[in-house]
C-alpha positions, 0 to 999 in steps of 0.5 A: 291760937298759937298760929295767930300769935306767930302771925302777929309776931311776924307782922310786928317784926316787919313793922319794926324792921321798917321802922329801923329803915325809916329811922336810918333815913331820918331820926324821929323820937316818936318813930324810935319809940314805936319801933322799940314797942313793936320789937318788944310786942313781936317778942312777946307774941313769939313767946306766946306762940312758942308756948304751943309750937316747937322752937324749930317751927315757930322761930323759922316761920317768924323770921320767914314772915319777917323776911318776906314782909321786909322784901315786900315793903322794901320793894313797895315803900323804899324802891328796892329793885325786884329781881328774879333772884329776889323772887326766887329767894322769896319763893324758897322762903314761902315753900320752906315755911309751908313745909315747916308749918305742915309738920306742926300738929 
């Protein structure tokens, strides 16, 4: 169950990061509230995951999911260029998350 909470926390992190970017492009109270709710929900889900997973595994994987997801949405939704360097960085993040996750018992 902790892994489900951690995945949920990561997806919510991508959601609020995307909300912040959209807010920077044009403010909306509705989007602002949804973004804040996603932030709080992400932290609550991370808290639930950390009740079973070590800090050194849960936190880096949470931020890694957020980072990889933000890059993907940056490319798909905001036209961010996808370079070889970006792909290599995402690959390193994914490998690091897999290695950390393999260390969880």
